[in-house]
C-alpha positions in Angstrom: 95.8 -39.6 -8.4 97.6 -36.3 -8.2 94.5 -34.6 -9.7 92.2 -36.2 -7.1 94.6 -35.2 -4.3 94.7 -31.5 -5.6 90.9 -31.4 -5.9 90.5 -32.8 -2.4 92.9 -30.2 -1.0 91.1 -27.4 -2.7 87.8 -28.6 -1.3 89.3 -28.8 2.3 90.9 -25.4 2.0 87.7 -23.9 0.7 85.6 -25.4 3.5 88.1 -24.3 6.1 88.1 -20.7 4.7 84.3 -20.6 4.6 84.1 -21.9 8.2 86.6 -19.4 9.5 85.1 -16.4 7.8 81.5 -17.3 8.7 82.2 -18.2 12.3 81.5 -15.5 14.8 84.4 -14.8 17.2 85.8 -12.1 19.5 86.5 -10.0 16.4 83.0 -10.3 14.8 80.4 -7.5 14.8 77.9 -10.1 16.2 80.1 -10.6 19.2 80.6 -6.9 19.7 76.8 -6.3 19.7 76.2 -9.2 22.1 78.6 -7.5 24.5 76.8 -4.2 24.1 73.5 -5.8 25.0 75.1 -7.6 27.9 76.4 -4.3 29.3 72.9 -2.8 29.2 71.2 -5.8 30.7 73.9 -6.1 33.4 73.2 -2.5 34.4 69.4 -3.1 34.7 70.0 -6.2 36.7 72.8 -4.6 38.8 75.2 -7.5 37.9 78.2 -5.9 39.6 80.7 -8.6 38.7 79.8 -8.5 35.0 79.8 -4.7 35.0 83.2 -4.6 36.6 84.6 -6.8 33.8 82.9 -5.0 30.9 82.9 -1.3 32.2 86.5 -0.6 33.2 87.7 1.8 35.9 88.7 4.4 33.2 85.1 4.6 31.9 83.6 8.0 31.2 79.8 8.3 30.8 77.7 11.3 29.7 74.0 10.8 30.2 71.1 12.9 29.0 69.9 15.5 31.4 72.8 15.0 33.9 75.5 17.6 34.4 77.9 15.2 36.1 80.0 12.8 34.1 80.1 9.3 35.5 82.9 6.8 36.0 82.8 3.0 36.7 81.9 3.5 40.4 79.0 5.8 39.5 77.8 3.2 36.9 77.8 0.5 39.6 76.1 2.8 42.1 73.2 3.9 39.8 72.7 0.2 38.8 72.4 -0.8 42.4 70.0 2.1 43.1 67.8 1.1 40.2 67.6 -2.4 41.8 67.1 -1.0 45.3 64.2 1.1 44.0 62.6 -2.2 42.7 63.4 -1.4 39.1 62.8 -4.0 36.4 63.7 -4.0 32.7 60.7 -4.8 30.7 62.0 -4.3 27.2 65.3 -3.3 25.5 65.5 -2.7 21.7 68.1 -1.1 19.4 66.0 -0.4 16.2 69.0 1.1 14.4 72.7 0.5 14.9 75.7 1.4 12.9 79.3 0.4 13.8 82.6 1.9 12.9 85.7 -0.2 13.5 89.3 1.0 14.0 91.3 -2.0 14.9 90.7 -2.8 18.5 88.3 0.2 18.9 84.7 0.2 17.8 82.2 3.1 18.0 78.6 1.9 18.0 75.9 4.5 17.1 72.3 3.4 18.0 68.8 4.4 18.6 67.5 2.7 21.7 64.1 2.0 23.3 63.9 1.0 27.0 60.8 0.2 28.9 61.3 -0.1 32.7 59.0 -0.5 35.7 59.7 1.1 39.1 57.1 1.0 41.9 54.4 -0.4 39.6 54.8 2.5 37.0 56.1 1.7 33.6 58.2 4.2 31.7 59.3 4.1 28.0 62.6 6.0 27.2 64.1 6.3 23.8 66.9 8.2 22.3 70.4 7.9 20.8 73.5 6.5 22.2 77.2 6.6 21.0 79.2 3.8 22.7 82.9 3.2 22.6 84.2 -0.4 22.8 87.9 -1.4 23.1 89.1 -4.9 22.8 91.5 -5.6 25.7 93.1 -9.0 26.2 91.0 -10.4 23.3 87.6 -9.3 24.9 85.4 -6.3 24.3 85.1 -3.7 27.0 82.8 -0.6 27.1 84.8 2.3 28.5 82.5 5.1 27.4 79.2 6.2 26.2 77.0 9.3 25.6 73.2 9.1 25.6 70.5 11.5 24.8 66.8 11.0 25.2 63.9 11.9 23.0 61.2 13.9 24.7 58.2 11.9 25.8 
């Protein structure tokens, strides 16, 4: 009987360990990359409430071809302007991504491809982006990034 109980406990512990390791959560890379994509899509749709949650007030952004560094208010303004101009996101892809984790900080290096439409004209942009994510209060935020674009 003792042997059966020990075997049952070993099976339960093994199943519990497997479930906890395999389950995505706020600490998983899968969750981090979902937040990254959510930030991009929230910008293109000008989802101000979501951007305010994910892009904190202390954000610093350096964008390709722009002299001025941006902060949260600039990010919200440019997203709103994209929408006001009738901008639509057609396609968003990250064909290559690598992640470095340092506790509650992650640096995400990616190649990106974005196809947008403004005023009936489509534009394909591609380049590289380095994004900083910080886990605050158990949730990932995106307080900084630097993009460059590949020439068309």
